[in-house]
N, C-alpha and C positions, 0 to 999 in steps of 0.2 A: 359421370360427375358425382352422383350420389354415393357410389361405393368409395370414391376418393375422399369425400367429406366424412364418411363414416369411419374410414381408416384413420383419418387425422384426429377425430374425436376419441377413438380408442387409444391412439398413441398418447394423446394428452392425458387421458385418464390413467394410463399405465405409468406415466411419468411421476404420478403422485404416490406410487407404492413406496419408494425409499423414504419419503416424508412421513407416510403413515407408519412405517416400521420404526423410525426414530421416535415418533410420538408415543407409540405403544411401549417401547423400551423405557422411555423417560417416565411415562405414567406408571408402569410397573415398578420402577426403581423408587418412585415417590411413595407408592403404597407399601413396598417392602420396608423402607426406611422409617416412615412416619407411623404406619399402622402396626406392622409386625415387630419391628425392632423397637421403635418408640423410645429413643434416648433423648429425654427432655433437655439435658444440658447442652446438646448440640443442635437443637431444632432451630434456634434463632439464626445462627450462621448458615445452617443448611438452607433455610428458606430465603435468605438474602441472595445466596449464589444461585439458588433455583429460580428465583424471580428474574434476576439479571440475565441468566442463561436463556430462559424462555422469551423474555422481552427482545433480546438481541437476535435470537434465532428467528422469531416471526417477523421482525423488522427486515431481516435479510430476505425472507420469503416474499413478503408482501410489497416490498419496494420495487416499483417498476424500473427496469433498466433505462438509463438515459440514452436517447438517440440523437443523432446529429440535427442541428437546426436546419430550417428550410433554406438558410443562406448558403448552405453547402450543396444544394441542388442546382443543377444547370438551369440557367434562364431558358425560356421557351425557344428563343431563336437559336442559341447554341445547342440546345438539346436536339432540335430538329436537324441541325447541321451535323451533329455528332452521330445521330442514327442513320443519316443518309450516307455518311462517309464510310468507305470500305477499307481504306488504308489506315493501318494502325498508327503510322507516323503523323498523319493529318489529324487523327482523333486526339493524339497526345498534344498537338499544337493547340487544339481547341481547349483541352483541359488546362494547359499551361496558361492560356489567356485568362480563363476564369479564376484559376488558382492564384494569380498575381494579387488579387484583392482579398485573399483569404489567409488566415494565420496557419499555413501548412508548411512544415519543415521536413517531414519525413517522406520517403519514397519507397517504391517496391525494391526488391532485390536487384531488379534490372535498372534501377535508377529513374523510373518514370513515375508520374503522378498516380497516387492510389485512388482508384475509382471502383465503386461497387455497382456492378451491372444489375443486381437484383433490386437494391434500394434506389439506384440511380442517383447517387450522391458522391461527391468527392469526399473521401474519408478524412476526417480530422486526424491530427496526430494521436496515436495510441488507440484509435478506433478500429474495431474489427467486426466482421459479420458473423453472427451466431446462427448456424443452420438449425439449431433446435428452437430458438426463440424466433427465428425467421426475421431478423432485424439487425441493423448495425448498432453496436453498443459502444458508448463513449468509454474510453480507458478500460477496455474489456480485459479482465484478468483470466477468467475461465467460466465455463458453464458447469455449475455444481448440481449433480443429481440429488444430493441430500437435502437441498433447499428448493429443488425444481425451479431454479432461476439462474439468470446470468449474474455473475459477480463482476461489478464494474464501478464506474465513478460514483453512481448514486447510492450504492450499498456496500462498498468495500470496507468502510469503517465498521459497519454493522457485522460483517462477516468475520473480521478480525476479532471483534469483541465477543462474538458468538463462540469462536474457538477458545478465547481466553477464559470466558466464564464456564464453558463446558469442561475445560481442563480443571478449573477450580472446583466445580461441582463434583466431578468424578474423584478428584483428589481428597475432598472432604469425606466422601463416602468411604474411600479406601482407608484413610487414616483413622476413622472412627469405628469402622466395622472390623478392622484387622484383629482386635482383641477378642471379639466374639468368634471370629474365624479360627483363631488359635484354640479357643475353648471347644470348638466343634471337633477339631482333630484330636484334641486330648480327651474327648468324651466327657467334658464337664458341663456340657450344655444340656438343658432339659430335652427330652425326646418328644418334641412337638413339631408340627409342620413348619413352624417359623424358622427352624434351623436350615431348612432347605432354601428358603428365601435368602437367608444370610449367606449361605454358601455361594449361590449363584450371583447374588448382589455384589459380593467382593470380586468374583472372577470377571463379571461383565464390566464393573467399574474400572478395574485394573486394566483390562484390555482396551477400553475406550480411552482411559487416561493416557496410556502410552502412545496410542495412535494419534489422538487429538493434540497432545502436547508436541509431538513431532511436527505435525502440520502447522500448529501455531508458531513454533520456533522458526520454521521455514518462511512463513508469511511475514513474521516480524523482521526477519532478515531482509526480505524483499522491500518492506516499508522503509527500512534504514538505507537501502540502496536506491530507492525510488524506481523500482522496476515492477512490472507485472509478471505473472507466470509466463505469459507468451514471450515477453522480452527477455526473460531469464533463459529461455531455450533458443530464442532467435533475436539477436541484437537489432534494435531499430536502425534503419538505414536513413542517413541524412544526405544532404546534397554532396558533402565531402566524403561520404562513405559510412559504413556501419560503425556504431559506437555504443557499446553496452552501457556506458555510464552517461549517455547523452542527456538524460533528464535529472541526473543526480546533482543536488545543490548543497551537499553536506548533510550529515545525520539530522541535525536539529530542524532544518528547513524541510527535509524529506518527510519527517514525522509530521510536521505541521501541515503539509499538503493533504494528508489523510485525516488527521485528528483535529485540525484547526490550530489556531494560535492562542487559544484560551484554555488553560489547564482544567478549568471547572467543567469543560465539556468532554474531556478525554474518556472518562469511564462510563458515560451514558450513551446508549444507542440513539443519539440525536444527531441529525446531519450537521456537521461543522467543517467539512472538507473545504479547502481553499480552491478558488477558481470556478470556472463554468464547465470544465470537462472538454472544451473545444480546443483550447490552446494551453501550452505548458512552457514554463521557463526552461531554457536549456543552458548548459554551461558553455563557457567560451573557449576553454582549453581542453585538449584531448588527452588529459591524464586524470587519474583517479582523484576525486575531490579531496580525500584525506591527504594525498600526496601534494595536491595544490596548496592546501593549508600549511603543510610543512615547509614547502618552498617559500611561500609568502612570509612565514614566520622567520625563516633564515635570512631572507632579504631585508626585512625590517630590522632584525637584530644586527646584521652586518652594517646597515646604513646608520643605525644608532651608534654603534661602536666607532665608526669612522668619524661621525660628528663629534663624539666625545673626545676622540684623539686629537682632532683639529682644534677644539676649544682648549685642551690642555697645552697643545703646542703654542698657541697664540698667547696664552697666559704666561707660559714659561719665557717666551721672547720678551713680553712686556715687563716681566719681573727683572730680567737680565738688563734690559735697556734702562729701566728705572734705577737700578743699582749703579750702572755705569754713569748715567747722567747726574747722579747725586754728587759725584765727585767732580764733575765738569761744570756744575752749576746750571744744567738744563732740565731741572725737575719739572718746571711748568709745561714746557713743550712736550716732554715725554708723556706726561699725564694726559694731555689732550689727545695725543696720537693713539694711545692704548684705548681710550674711551671711544 
């Protein structure tokens, strides 16, 4: 028992090594830029991005992943019956009975209710079990070793902002250090130890900028499609079958689900995501939301055109009747009929 507990403690300690590495690199980059390079004209914008980067990074690390509510746990009677039952079919009947009162729309690949044997809960939509965190995580995206935490419903916005501000932070360093980097290669830089900081600072910032910007672009695409990383590789399965766009509600509403519906909260690592993480709105048609908007627009346009044509036809008939009745002395009756 004791060795197992010791191993778990060692594993948890080792999981912090990537976080320590990132913080050491960031700390050194701050020293090299502010102390060794010390370009006063860029220090304000540098510190703005540095502060937002650190804030969103540690919010991602420190925010505990959201786990399913106790409502999704089996009641005592059903739990005892579920554990005593040996047939998988009968166990599924028990789960179906409990799931009728829960907002659960997704199924396993085999079409059965998703149940976690370790946490002993019916999994809400988009919820998955993380073996590293040893818990079920609401709207789980992935477990990130660089933050030593699960990225999910409670901190996904912070994670995306962390990638955005990390890209801007590295971009500012590359853009402002490149002139000194060129002077280094042309040997116009004083022969001091600072030039080595400048050399490595540019290379490290450029390397991180390319990798982080690629990752940010991918996750921003996922936000626009309302998918998690897990769902991007394996489409969620609904009662009627798998649908990769099952949770997509259009770009604007998809972004609002992560960043909230108030623009003033978008750029700050403050929780503003919509919903409770247990249930999510799903689309009604099994076509891409952008295609659905196009189809809807064409239907509305077609309907409007038909209505306008009908109005013009009626007006033409009324004008013709009015002209004919003018000569026959039936102007009054024709006017009432057209009105």
